[in-house]
N, C-alpha and C positions, 0 to 999 in steps of 0.2 A: 549179556544181562538185559539189554533193551529188547532183544528178540523174545526172550522169555516173558518179559512184561507185556509186550504187544500180544503174544499168544494168549496170555492170561486174560487180558481185557477182551480180546475178540471172542474167545470161547465162552467167557462169562456172559457177555452181552448176547451172543447168538443163542446160547442154551437157555438163558432166562427168557428171551423174547419168544422162543419156541414153546417153552412151558406155559408162558402167559397166553399165547394164542390158542393153545390146545386146551386151556382150562385145567391143567393138571394140578395147579395149586388151589386148594379149597380150604375153606375155613368154616368151622362149626357145622360140617356136614352139608352145606348148601353148595350150589354150583358157582358161587361168586369167586372169580379168580383171586388167589392170594399170591401176589407177586408184584414187584416194583422194578421192572426192567430198567427204567430211566434212573432210578435211585442207585441200582446196582452198577449201571454204567458209569455214573458220576463218581461213585465210591471207588471203583476200580481205576478210573482215570486218575483220580487224585492220588491213590496209592502208588500207581505206576510212576507218576511225576515225582513223588517223594522218593521212590526207589531210584529213579534216574539221578536225582540230585545227590542222594546219599552215595551211590556207587561212583559218581563222577568226583565227588569230594574225596572219597577214599583213594581213588586212582590218582588224583592230582597230588594230594598231600603225601601219600606214602610211596606210590610208584614214581612220582615226579620229584618232589622236593627232597624227601628223606632219602630216596635211592640215589639221587644225584650227589648229595652230601656224603653218602657212604662211599660212593665211587671215587671221591677226590680227597677224602680225609687222610692225613698222615699222622698217626698217633705219635705223640711227643714222649720224650724220656726225661726223667728227673734224676739229677746226679746227687749222690750222697757221699760225703767225705767221712771216712771212718779212721780215727786216729788209733794207732796200736796201743794196747793197754800195757802199762808197766807191770813187771812181775812183782807179786806181793808174797811170794814164798819166803818162809823164814830163813831158808838156807840159800837164798839168792846170793850170788857173789857180790862182794863189795867192790864197786867200780868207782873210779874217779869221775869227775864231771866230764873231762875230755873223752874218757873211754865210753861213758854213757852216750855222749853226743855222737860218737862214731858208730856205735852199735844200734842206735835207735832206728827202727824201720820207718820207711816213708809212709805217709798216710795213703790209704787205698780209696779209690773212687769206685762207687757202684752205681750203675745206671739201671733204673727201674722204669719200664715202659708204663705209662699211664693208660688206664682203660679208655678206649676210643669213645668219643661222645656219641657216635652212631652205633654203638654196640647194641642198643635196643631202641625201639620206636619211642618209648616213654622218655628216655634220657635225651633223645634228639629233639623232641617237641619241647621238653622242659628247657633245654638250652636255647632254642629259638625264641621262646617266650621271654626268657631272661635277657637276651641280647637285643631283640628287635620288637618285642611287644606281643600281645595275645593273638594278633592276626598274622603273625609272621609265618605261620604254617602255610598261608596262601600267597607267600611272596612270589612275585613274578606272574601273578594271575593275569594282569592286564596285558602283558607281553604274550602270554599263552593264548588269550582270546583273540588278539590281533593276528597271531600266527595261524591259528586254526581257521579264522575267517578268510585270510588271504590264501592260505593253503587250499581251501575248498574251491575258491574261484580259479586259482591257477591250475589245479588238478582237473577241474571240469573243462577248462579251455584246452589244456594239452591233451586230454582224453579225446576230445572232439577232433583235435589236430592229428593225433596219431591213429585215430580210428577207435570205435567203441569196443573192439574185441579185447579179450583178456590180456593179450600180449601188449596191446596199445595202452591199456591201463597200467601195466607194469612199467613201461617206458615213461608214462606220464608221472607215476609215483616217484621214480628215481629222479627225473628231471625237476620235479617240483621241490623235492628235498634239497637238491643242489642249488636251485635258484634262491631258496629261502634260507640258505645256510647261515647268512649273517644274522637273520632274525632269531634263529635257533641259538646261535652263539651269544646273542644279547640276553636271551632268557637264562642261559646257564650262568652268565656273569652276574645277573641280578640275583639269582638264587644263591650262589655260593659266596657272594660278597657281603661284608658288614653293611649295616644301614648307611645310606648315602643321602646327602642333601640334594643331589642331582636327580632330576626326573629321568625316568627310564628312557625316554626318547632322546635325551641329551647324551646318553651313554652308548649310542649306536656304534658298533665296531667299524673300523675303517675298511676300505676295499682290500687293502693289503692283508689285513687280518682275515678277511673273508676268504681270500685265495688259499690261505694256509689250512683251512678246514674243508676245502672242497673234496679232497681225496678221502679222508675218513668219513665224511658225510656220504659220499657215493658208496663206499664199502658197506656202511651200515644200511643204507637204503636197499642195496642189492641183497644183503643177507635177509632182510625182511621179505623180499620177494621170493627168496629161496625157501623160506619157512612156509610160503603158500604153495609153491609149485611142487616141492618134494612130496608132501602128503597128497596133493591133487593128482600127481602122476601115479602114485600107488593106488589111489581111489579108482582111477580109470583102468589101470592095469588089472586090478582085482575084480573089475566089473561090478562094483557095489551100487552103482547108481540105480539099477533096476529095483533093488531091495528097498532103497530109501524112498523111491517113488511109489512103490507098491509093497508096503510092509507085509501084506497078506501072503505074498509069494514065499516069504521065509518059512511059513508054516507048512508048506507043501514039500519042503526039502527033507531029505533023509537026515538022520542024526549026525552022520559023518559030514554031510554037506553044511549043516547048520554050524557045526564046530569050525569048519573051514571059513565060513563067512564071518563068524565072531573073531577068529584069529586074524583075518584080514582087516577087519575093522579096528582091532587093537593095534595092528601094525601101522595103520594109517595114523591113528592118534599118537602113537609113540614116536613116529617119524617126525611129526610136527613138534612134539615136546622136546625131543633130543636136539632138533635143529635150533629151536628157540634158546635152549640152555647152553649148547656148545658152540653155536655160531652167532646167533643174533645178540645174545647178552655180552659176549666178549667184544663184539663190534661196537655195541653201545657204550660199554665202559671205556673203550679206547677213544671213541669220539668225545665223550665227556671230559676225559683227562687231557686230550689235546686242546679242547676248548678252554679248559681251566688254565692251561699253561699260557694262554694269551691274555689272561686278566691283567689289566694295566697295573703298574707298580703302585700308583696312588690309591688303589683299592685294596683294603685288607679283606681277608676271608673270614667268614663267620665260624668256621671250624679250622683246626690246625691243618696247614697245607704246605708241603715242601715244593716251592716254586722251581727248585733246581732239579727235582726228580732224582735225587741221589747224585747230583753233580753232572747229570747228563744234559742239562739245558743251560746254555750260556746266554746272557742278555745280548741284544743286538749292539748295544753301545760298547760291548767288550769283544765284538767281532763274531758273536754267535748268531744262531738263527732265531733265537727268541721263542722257539716252540719245540715241544717234545715230539719225537718221531712216533709213528704209529707203533712200531715194534717196542720201543722203550716205554711208551705209555702203558702197554699191557704187561710188559715184564716187571715194571716197578709196582704193579698192583699185586702185592704178595698174596700167598695162600690164605693167610689169616683174614685179609680183607675180602677175598673171594668167598670164603665160608660165611663171613658176616653178611655179605650181600645175598647169598643164597638163602640164608635163614630169613632175611628180611622179606624176600619174595615169597617164601613159603608161608610166612605169617600173613602177608597181604592176600594170598590166595585163600587162606582160611577165613580171613575177615570178610572177603567178598562172598564166599560161599555161605557164611553165617548170615550175612545181610540178605542174600537171595532167599534163603530158607525163611527168614523172618517175614519178608514182604509177601512171599507166596502164601505162607500160612495166614498172614493178615488178610490177604485177598479172599482166601477160602472162607475164613471166619466171617468176613463182611457179607459174602453172598449167603451163607447159611443163616446169619442173624437177620438179614433183610427179608429173605424169602422163606424163612422157616427151616425146618430140619431137612435140608436138601444138600446133598454132597456134590461138589463140583467135580465133574469127570470129563 
């Protein structure tokens, strides 16, 4: 999104300045330039900044807070006791009180699963507002800002240490995620827990807790790198770089060759998408659920959550490990929850696309309004 915004600003400013210098904009038939490149630049910069904040808010609230709650929620069930009805038929046999007592059926219990709070974005946000106030959708934001700031510093340092090549950056990304695993664990605990009087920096996880999330954090970080390298490998194997550097070369290809290039481009895109959905997302869900299993007992969760993971987690005071295993963390995330999470991400993608279309259209409208009937191309 930020790349598109940058491209929009750059093209708008460059094209407007070129038109201004050439005197292409005229008013009332004279040769006086009709154009305001600095006004256009300012308008596009403001629009791009607004777009950045809108896209960032959408990503944080929906892909961060709401998605994390969806990953850990355990829908509850309500029990209903149904007493058997006595026969009211006219020809019902006449029984003594003792006989009636011996033949009376036992009451039946029916369990009805309640609808998950995270079934929709609207119900999740409504629940958060009711439980933690109107700004609860941005819960954990302070931790997130600290995390990203420290992450950037650590990543740049480790990249220089491992070398600036792409493989060095991959090592740096995985190492940075592992080093900051306690800070990420803290963010998850702040997001999923009920409002607490403790400040976030007083809830920092212990070193022992941090050790328990190193492995799932490393797995998640490695899958993210796989989502980069698999499409990149296909991109190089299909020799697509030349066509992206010189788009004009595509027009000189035969129809069959053009179809081959388009299919190769589609394969690169699909490989990234499939890796993200089938590899990265399960790793992220597993990590969040392992982190949630380490939430201290004194902290209640803001959505229903089974701390035992169906009896698979025993507290350390009872001789257990006090944390869910990677395998159990994923296995206990049932198919209903997986479909719910997939629908959420589909909605988020739609919202982000709609936001991009709105701001790009707004930028084009601003340029045309300021410079007259001119189309941005």
